[in-house]
N, C-alpha and C positions, 0 to 999 in steps of 0.2 A: 248830869248833863257837866260836859266841856265842849268843847271842840270848839275850831274853826272851820271857817264858811265862807266862800266866795262865790259869787256867784256872775255874771256875766251875756250881754249876748248885744248880735252884731250884725249889723245888716246883710255885709260884705262888699258886691256888688249890684247887687239888685236893688229896683225901687223903693221896698217894704218890704221889715224884717216882718215871716209872719210866724218865728221861732215867738214860744211862752216861753218865761221862767219864774221860778217858785219857792221860796222858802217859806214854812212858819215853826216855830215852836213854841212849849204851852213849856211849863216847870220838867215832864218829862218827859213830854216825847217831841221828835223836832219829824215835822213832812217835807221834802223836799219830789215839785214835779216838770218835770219839763216836755213840751208840747213841742211838736212839728209841723202848723198847719199847710193845707193841700190845694186851693183853688184856687181860681181868677177874679179877676177886683176885687178886694178886701173879705174876702168871706177868706180865703185861710186862713186870716189872723183872729177874726174872730170867732173859729172854730175852735184855734189854740187858749185864744181869750175863755173861751166858756170852757174847756178842758179844766188847766189852770187852777180861775177864778171859782169851778164846782168845785176840787178840793180843799181846797179854803172854805169857802165856806160851810165845806161839811166839817172838813176840821176844827175850825172856832166854833164848832155847833158840838159837838163827839167827844173832842182832846181832854178841856177841863185839865185836869193833870197829864193824864194818860188815854188810851184810843185803847179795850175792852180788849175787842179784837185786830187786829191791824189787820188779818190778809184778811175776810170778811170786812173792812172798814174801803178794802184797795181794790173790793171787785163790785163791791158796793157803788163805788163813786166812780171809778171808770164808765160804772152803764149808770149812772146815771148824767152824767156829766154825754153820753152817748147821745141818751134821747132827747136831752137840754141841745144838743148841737139841731138837732132835726126838730123839737119845737121853729126850732127859730129860721130852719129852712122854710117849713110853714108857715109861719105869720112873715114872711116874707116872696114866698109866694113865690120859692127860686124855683130851677128847670133841677137844678139837679145840686148837693147839700153838701158844701162844703163841708173835710175830713182835716182829721189832722190824725197822727203818730201821742202816744202819750206813753212818758216810763215816771211811777212815780215810785219813791223807797221812804219807808218807817222805818225812825231807827228807837228805838227805849230797850228800859231797863238791860241797854250794854247790847243789845239785838238791831238787825236790821230785817225784814220784811222788802222785798220789791213787787213791782209786777210793771208789764210793759204790753202795749199790742203798736205792730210798726218798725223801723229799724231806729227809734231816737233807742239810746246804748247807756247800759247803768255798765260802770267796769268798778271790782274792789281790788287793789290797789294793797298789795302786807309784804310789807321786806323787798319791796323794790320787783316784784313780780306779780300779774292779774293771776287771780285766787279763780277771780268767777266776772265775762263777764255776758250776756244775757242775750240772747239765741231770733237773730235777724228776722221778724213775720215778712221773707223779699224770696223771688221763684229764684235769684239768684243761692243764696242761704239754699234753700232742696235743692237746687244739684250740687251742690257743692257734699254734701253733706251723702247724695247717693253716688261720689263717687263721678258722678261724671265731665267734672270741670275741675284745675284745681284751683289754689290761693290764687296761686300769675293772675291765670285766668276770670276767676273770680272779680278777684280784683279795676278790671280795663272792663267787661263782661256793661254792653249796651242798657242792659236793664238792674245792672245791681242796684236800684232803687226806687222797682217796682214794686213796692209793699205788694198781699192782701193780707193785709187786715190793718184796722184803725177806727175815728169816734165819728160817726156819723156818716156812714156808706149806709146804702139798703138794706143789707143786711150786721148784724148782734160783732165786735170783735172779738176775733180771739184772741185769749189773753193768757199769757204765761208768767204762774208765782212762783219766788225765790222757795229756799228750804228758809228756815228759820237761819240764820248767820251771825252766830254770835261775831262781837267786831271786838276786839283788839287796839291799845294805845299805840298809835299809830298808820289805824289801817288810814287808809285816802279813798274815798268810795264820792266818784263822776258820773253823773246824768249828763247828757249828752246827745243832742241836734247831727245828722249824719251831713252835717259843714261840716265837723271835727274829726268826726272819726273814715267820711270821703278822702280828705288829704293826709290826713298824717295819719301811719300805722303804729299798732298796739306798744312798738317799744321802743315808738316814741316818744309815745305821749308817759311809759313812763318813764321815760329820762327829764324831762321834763318834771314831773306832777312830784318824782320823788328827792327834786336838787334842791328842796326847801320854800319858805314861806310859801304857801296861794298867792298870796300877791303879790308878789312877782311871780313867782310860775302863771297862775292863769294869763296874764295878760302878755307874755310872754307865748307862749302856747298861740295864742288869738294871733301875734304881730307873723307865726310864724303861717299856719293855715291861711296868712292873708296875702303873705308873700309869693306862695306854692301858687295856690290859684290863682290869682292874678286878674285877669277881667270879663275870668266864669263865673269869682267866688260865690260861692250860694249864703244865705243867711248860717250861722253859725255860734250856739248858744249852748253853753255848762253852769251848772249846778255844783258845787267841788265842796266837798267837806275832811277834814281830820277828825280822826277821833284824837284825843285828848286825855292823858289821863294826871299832868300836872299843871297846876296852879302858874300862873305868868300875873305881869302889869296887865291887863287887860284897857287899864283905865287907855290906856295909851294906845290900842287897838280893838278898835271897833269892828273887826273879822271876828278877832276872839269872843266867844257866849260863856256865861258857866249862866247856866238856871236853879244854880240850887237857893238865891239868893230872890226869887222869883214867887209873888201870890199864887198861891190856886186859881184856879179860874180863868189868866189872865195869860191870850197867846201876842205875840208881834210878828208880823209879817214881812217879807220886802217882795213887794208884785209891784208894776209902772201901770198908771191907771190906762185902759188900750184910751187910743185914743191923743193923749197927752204928754205920752215924751218929745220934748223937745228934740229930738232928733227924729221924732216920729215924719214917714213921707208919704202920701196920697194927693190921689186929686179930688177926695169928696171936701164936700165944704162942712164947715163947722154943723152946723143943720142938722145933714146928712150921718155929721160922728155922733153926735147927742140922739142922735132917733137911732142910732145903732146898741150906742150903751146903755140904753133906755129898752129894748129889747131883746139885749144879749143880758139885762138885769132878772126880765122878768123871764126869761127860762128857766137860770139857773133859783133862783127862790124855790122851783114850782117841784127842785128836786132837790135843794139843798135843809128840807129840813126832819 
């Protein structure tokens, strides 16, 4: 596999960043995950962290060189993350469970597989156009598909961010799966939270991402989001990959990855440690953070074997 990848997450104007993003890869498989937590205090970020960390642990356990059944892996891991959040809720004796959206994608053998619950999205951009985009699990999307409101009305609808499927809720999440999607050289896949697409329309997203180097395009996109959002900016996060078919001098470009020389049974991961990001803002004490980390790991460990 040869690809260029870039991820970034911003808190916007919120005190805490409840988004979590990660990517990890073995010699034959690439996994990307984005989650957007919901809940008071720090619990939204706990839910999103459990979701992405569960994916990382399951990938580490199953990937080796490649995933045997990508769709089964996605289904099982989303369900495991959902139950792990429930276990954290029980351990903390919370009155209401923290929740999170989740969108995850696996690419291997030049084929992409993805699944999502909620309104975090995946975009597949090819030759300057969107060829696939996930369908939000939102009330407004249902109204739009029934023809009860227009695209313009949907964009300004007061309930546009209310969703009916997530991880951590009282009901099992409704999960949508893609078809097996062959990748072509130059394809761009973006997984993002609603803080991205709620501010930038599809045309703008495509125009920015097709403009060149992801290391420049994604920060440019984030600068535009922050400028347009103003004082009400939500968390906004994305992981973006461009599929490659030609080698470049990646010794000077750590965003370009070739897995051909990777040993088998080795996995690389990029994921921030919960509570230890230097830009992290919270009113929790160090002791409370460490306790939460221990409880998160206990919840994840149960479902990642």
